[in-house]
Kinemage of the C-alpha trace (Angstrom):
@kinemage 1
@onewidth
@group {chain A} dominant
@subgroup {mainchain}
@vectorlist {calphas} color= white
{ca unk a 1} P -5.807 11.103 -31.020
{ca unk a 2} L -8.715 10.220 -28.572
{ca unk a 3} L -6.477 7.708 -26.819
{ca unk a 4} L -3.790 10.331 -26.309
{ca unk a 5} L -6.380 12.791 -25.288
{ca unk a 6} L -7.575 10.407 -22.502
{ca unk a 7} L -4.087 9.849 -21.340
{ca unk a 8} L -3.520 13.639 -21.097
{ca unk a 9} L -6.647 14.085 -19.077
{ca unk a 10} L -5.537 11.379 -16.690
{ca unk a 11} L -2.213 12.966 -16.300
{ca unk a 12} L -3.791 16.305 -15.436
{ca unk a 13} L -6.132 14.590 -12.828
{ca unk a 14} L -3.299 12.598 -11.361
{ca unk a 15} L -0.739 15.531 -11.431
{ca unk a 16} L 0.769 14.553 -7.857
{ca unk a 17} L 1.534 11.041 -9.092
{ca unk a 18} L 3.192 12.462 -12.116
{ca unk a 19} L 5.245 14.716 -10.015
{ca unk a 20} L 6.462 11.765 -7.922
{ca unk a 21} L 7.562 9.950 -11.156
{ca unk a 22} L 9.403 13.006 -12.489
{ca unk a 23} L 11.060 13.553 -9.086
{ca unk a 24} L 12.548 10.006 -9.118
{ca unk a 25} L 13.820 10.685 -12.615
{ca unk a 26} L 15.513 13.840 -11.488
{ca unk a 27} L 17.237 11.896 -8.556
{ca unk a 28} L 18.484 9.256 -10.805
{ca unk a 29} L 21.913 10.558 -11.854
{ca unk a 30} L 22.927 7.519 -13.693
{ca unk a 31} L 19.763 7.733 -15.954
{ca unk a 32} L 20.318 11.422 -16.409
{ca unk a 33} L 23.922 10.932 -17.431
{ca unk a 34} L 23.105 8.282 -19.943
{ca unk a 35} L 20.282 10.260 -21.458
{ca unk a 36} L 22.618 13.034 -22.463
{ca unk a 37} L 22.696 13.386 -26.186
{ca unk a 38} L 19.207 11.670 -26.445
{ca unk a 39} L 17.033 14.534 -25.251
{ca unk a 40} L 16.236 17.095 -22.808
{ca unk a 41} L 15.153 16.441 -19.130
{ca unk a 42} L 11.679 17.674 -20.069
{ca unk a 43} L 11.561 15.116 -22.926
{ca unk a 44} L 12.788 12.338 -20.512
{ca unk a 45} L 10.080 13.254 -18.005
{ca unk a 46} L 7.445 13.222 -20.688
{ca unk a 47} L 8.444 9.903 -22.202
{ca unk a 48} L 8.528 7.996 -18.915
{ca unk a 49} L 5.393 9.601 -17.498
{ca unk a 50} L 3.389 9.075 -20.725
{ca unk a 51} L 4.465 5.421 -20.988
{ca unk a 52} L 3.691 4.790 -17.389
{ca unk a 53} L 0.193 6.289 -17.618
{ca unk a 54} L -0.462 4.489 -20.849
{ca unk a 55} L 0.532 1.017 -19.414
{ca unk a 56} L -1.711 1.503 -16.294
{ca unk a 57} L -4.588 3.412 -17.695
{ca unk a 58} L -4.871 1.947 -21.264
{ca unk a 59} L -2.736 -1.067 -21.788
{ca unk a 60} L -2.301 -2.137 -25.385
{ca unk a 61} L -5.613 -3.021 -27.142
{ca unk a 62} L -7.588 -2.050 -23.947
{ca unk a 63} L -10.915 -0.226 -24.771
{ca unk a 64} L -11.140 3.595 -24.310
{ca unk a 65} L -13.441 4.661 -21.461
{ca unk a 66} L -16.682 6.052 -22.884
{ca unk a 67} L -18.275 7.467 -19.784
{ca unk a 68} L -17.173 9.426 -16.674
{ca unk a 69} L -17.859 6.304 -14.535
{ca unk a 70} L -15.483 4.150 -16.749
{ca unk a 71} L -12.852 6.884 -16.809
{ca unk a 72} L -13.044 7.047 -12.896
{ca unk a 73} L -12.463 3.226 -12.608
{ca unk a 74} L -9.430 3.511 -14.851
{ca unk a 75} L -8.163 6.479 -12.872
{ca unk a 76} L -8.371 4.531 -9.605
{ca unk a 77} L -6.214 1.625 -10.918
{ca unk a 78} L -3.765 4.121 -12.373
{ca unk a 79} L -3.598 6.071 -9.077
{ca unk a 80} L -2.424 2.905 -7.238
{ca unk a 81} L 0.046 1.582 -9.906
{ca unk a 82} L 1.589 4.522 -11.987
{ca unk a 83} L 4.395 5.436 -9.586
{ca unk a 84} L 5.696 1.887 -9.335
{ca unk a 85} L 5.470 1.464 -13.015
{ca unk a 86} L 7.233 4.773 -13.716
{ca unk a 87} L 10.109 3.694 -11.675
{ca unk a 88} L 10.316 0.317 -13.385
{ca unk a 89} L 10.258 2.080 -16.838
{ca unk a 90} L 13.113 4.370 -15.667
{ca unk a 91} L 15.207 1.284 -14.710
{ca unk a 92} L 14.394 -0.280 -18.090
{ca unk a 93} L 15.400 2.940 -19.826
{ca unk a 94} L 18.629 2.973 -17.828
{ca unk a 95} L 19.410 -0.532 -19.034
{ca unk a 96} L 18.691 0.249 -22.659
{ca unk a 97} L 20.917 3.371 -22.712
{ca unk a 98} L 23.702 1.394 -21.125
{ca unk a 99} L 23.509 -1.227 -23.814
{ca unk a 100} L 23.326 1.628 -26.318
{ca unk a 101} L 26.584 3.090 -24.920
{ca unk a 102} L 28.218 -0.430 -25.189
{ca unk a 103} L 27.239 -0.526 -28.886
{ca unk a 104} L 28.627 2.926 -29.640
{ca unk a 105} L 31.807 2.162 -27.955
{ca unk a 106} L 32.198 -1.185 -29.889
{ca unk a 107} L 31.230 0.688 -33.240
{ca unk a 108} L 34.053 3.301 -32.549
{ca unk a 109} L 36.542 0.297 -32.266
{ca unk a 110} L 35.198 -1.707 -35.267
{ca unk a 111} L 34.079 1.019 -37.647
{ca unk a 112} L 36.961 0.426 -40.064
{ca unk a 113} L 36.354 -3.248 -40.123
{ca unk a 114} L 32.516 -3.390 -40.571
{ca unk a 115} L 31.324 -3.317 -44.222
{ca unk a 116} L 29.549 -0.083 -45.152
{ca unk a 117} L 26.160 -1.779 -45.815
{ca unk a 118} L 26.158 -3.474 -42.387
{ca unk a 119} L 27.430 -0.266 -40.623
{ca unk a 120} L 24.523 1.727 -42.288
{ca unk a 121} L 21.942 -0.894 -41.314
{ca unk a 122} L 23.196 -0.856 -37.710
{ca unk a 123} L 23.100 2.743 -37.404
{ca unk a 124} L 19.591 2.970 -38.992
{ca unk a 125} L 18.389 0.265 -36.537
{ca unk a 126} L 19.867 2.205 -33.511
{ca unk a 127} L 18.300 5.431 -34.715
{ca unk a 128} L 14.931 3.780 -34.842
{ca unk a 129} L 15.252 2.088 -31.465
{ca unk a 130} L 16.977 4.806 -29.328
{ca unk a 131} L 15.289 8.222 -29.646
{ca unk a 132} L 13.595 10.694 -27.223
{ca unk a 133} L 10.262 8.938 -27.344
{ca unk a 134} L 11.489 5.389 -27.156
{ca unk a 135} L 9.240 4.270 -24.269
{ca unk a 136} L 5.986 6.007 -25.175
{ca unk a 137} L 6.153 5.217 -28.888
{ca unk a 138} L 6.591 1.541 -28.490
{ca unk a 139} L 3.771 -0.859 -27.497
{ca unk a 140} L 4.448 -2.517 -24.227
{ca unk a 141} L 4.746 -6.049 -25.716
{ca unk a 142} L 7.529 -4.974 -27.968
{ca unk a 143} L 9.117 -2.589 -25.469
{ca unk a 144} L 9.856 -5.617 -23.307
{ca unk a 145} L 11.967 -6.869 -26.217
{ca unk a 146} L 14.086 -3.754 -26.690
{ca unk a 147} L 17.088 -5.034 -24.498
{ca unk a 148} L 17.122 -8.192 -26.578
{ca unk a 149} L 17.212 -6.208 -29.855
{ca unk a 150} L 20.246 -4.309 -28.591
{ca unk a 151} L 22.125 -7.296 -27.140
{ca unk a 152} L 21.476 -8.709 -30.694
{ca unk a 153} L 23.349 -5.735 -32.190
{ca unk a 154} L 26.313 -6.411 -29.843
{ca unk a 155} L 26.449 -10.024 -30.906
{ca unk a 156} L 26.270 -9.045 -34.405
{ca unk a 157} L 29.201 -6.741 -34.017
{ca unk a 158} L 31.206 -9.544 -32.327
{ca unk a 159} L 30.581 -11.799 -35.301
{ca unk a 160} L 31.568 -9.040 -37.705
{ca unk a 161} L 34.891 -8.449 -35.825
{ca unk a 162} L 35.695 -11.995 -36.881
{ca unk a 163} L 34.421 -11.662 -40.326
{ca unk a 164} L 30.783 -12.895 -40.791
{ca unk a 165} L 30.317 -14.299 -44.149
{ca unk a 166} L 26.611 -14.152 -44.298
{ca unk a 167} L 26.047 -10.775 -42.788
{ca unk a 168} L 25.805 -9.201 -46.172
{ca unk a 169} L 23.139 -11.649 -47.248
{ca unk a 170} L 21.166 -11.105 -43.934
{ca unk a 171} L 21.551 -7.338 -44.288
{ca unk a 172} L 20.040 -7.485 -47.931
{ca unk a 173} L 17.067 -9.464 -46.492
{ca unk a 174} L 16.489 -6.982 -43.854
{ca unk a 175} L 16.644 -4.205 -46.360
{ca unk a 176} L 14.069 -5.967 -48.575
{ca unk a 177} L 11.580 -6.295 -45.711
{ca unk a 178} L 12.209 -2.699 -44.540
{ca unk a 179} L 11.501 -1.262 -48.011
{ca unk a 180} L 7.915 -2.448 -47.900
{ca unk a 181} L 7.332 -0.325 -44.658
{ca unk a 182} L 9.015 2.567 -46.312
{ca unk a 183} L 6.796 2.468 -49.347
{ca unk a 184} L 3.622 2.110 -47.105
{ca unk a 185} L 4.702 5.211 -45.172
{ca unk a 186} L 5.389 7.109 -48.399
{ca unk a 187} L 1.937 6.174 -49.718
{ca unk a 188} L -0.019 6.860 -46.469
{ca unk a 189} L 1.945 9.933 -45.232
{ca unk a 190} L 1.497 10.572 -41.528
{ca unk a 191} L -1.511 8.312 -41.225
{ca unk a 192} L -1.428 6.131 -37.964
{ca unk a 193} L -0.473 2.657 -39.292
{ca unk a 194} L -3.053 -0.125 -38.562
{ca unk a 195} L -2.105 -2.822 -35.956
{ca unk a 196} L -0.901 -5.289 -38.502
{ca unk a 197} L 1.554 -2.712 -40.079
{ca unk a 198} L 2.799 -1.585 -36.646
{ca unk a 199} L 3.436 -5.253 -35.760
{ca unk a 200} L 5.281 -5.954 -38.932
{ca unk a 201} L 7.752 -3.348 -38.083
{ca unk a 202} L 8.580 -5.319 -34.908
{ca unk a 203} L 8.603 -8.664 -36.669
{ca unk a 204} L 11.491 -7.257 -38.700
{ca unk a 205} L 13.419 -6.728 -35.404
{ca unk a 206} L 12.623 -10.318 -34.499
{ca unk a 207} L 13.900 -11.366 -37.809
{ca unk a 208} L 17.090 -9.582 -37.025
{ca unk a 209} L 17.471 -11.744 -34.060
{ca unk a 210} L 16.792 -14.947 -35.869
{ca unk a 211} L 19.552 -14.058 -38.437
{ca unk a 212} L 22.165 -12.208 -36.492
{ca unk a 213} L 21.797 -13.544 -32.860
{ca unk a 214} L 19.845 -16.775 -32.893
{ca unk a 215} L 21.058 -17.675 -29.404
{ca unk a 216} L 18.958 -14.915 -27.843
{ca unk a 217} L 15.661 -16.514 -29.268
{ca unk a 218} L 12.730 -14.829 -30.814
{ca unk a 219} L 9.311 -13.913 -29.192
{ca unk a 220} L 7.453 -15.331 -32.151
{ca unk a 221} L 8.155 -17.909 -34.958
{ca unk a 222} L 9.746 -15.570 -37.632
{ca unk a 223} L 11.521 -16.127 -40.980
{ca unk a 224} L 11.724 -14.258 -44.246
{ca unk a 225} L 9.158 -16.481 -45.839
{ca unk a 226} L 6.732 -16.030 -42.772
{ca unk a 227} L 7.142 -12.201 -43.264
{ca unk a 228} L 6.469 -12.504 -46.949
{ca unk a 229} L 3.221 -14.249 -46.191
{ca unk a 230} L 2.361 -11.796 -43.439
{ca unk a 231} L 2.751 -8.734 -45.869
{ca unk a 232} L 0.582 -10.286 -48.616
{ca unk a 233} L -2.036 -10.849 -46.079
{ca unk a 234} L -1.848 -7.341 -44.754
{ca unk a 235} L -1.954 -5.598 -48.128
{ca unk a 236} L -3.849 -7.805 -50.632
{ca unk a 237} L -7.439 -6.572 -51.051
{ca unk a 238} L -10.053 -8.825 -49.421
């Protein structure tokens, strides 16, 4: 909550820079067209601006400024870089939404040929990846991997079109790993997950790449066994 409060304060202090970021979004007709059905213009502006300010002011794991002087130092760096980063994030979002559109088109063509379990898994994955806060809710490290995850879905669909014998086994393994996160969230409610739990969510996406689209390569070494070990380390009492 404190981190988000600091970012809100920075966005108020650098209102001119935020307006420049939002003006560039309004001028990007292709982005606006692709964003239809995802959210409103206000939501789009908020998502891009918040992610841009977060990446420049408080990158992942950066300590919070605890004094006026430290805050002003962060603001100075943000003032210089936030507009360019906002433009880069808008370009990335345009790419993501383009890939998402390709997936939806392919799903419409293949829907009757894709097993129900695989179809449900793909649709759940897309809902978790493409939503109105998809930039601001994702740590920058994993945000950079989002295009790979979507390309992985396209490759998976190509394989399913020709009958992928092991897709059912892979789908079951993804479901097994995902149930751990579901159980954790049910137990802890709306509590902010610790860093290890948050990372586990993205390791499941990397596992998808290793199973369904190995050619794309993973960001880290990952396997079902490695995720089993990681989960035990995260959840077993010290």
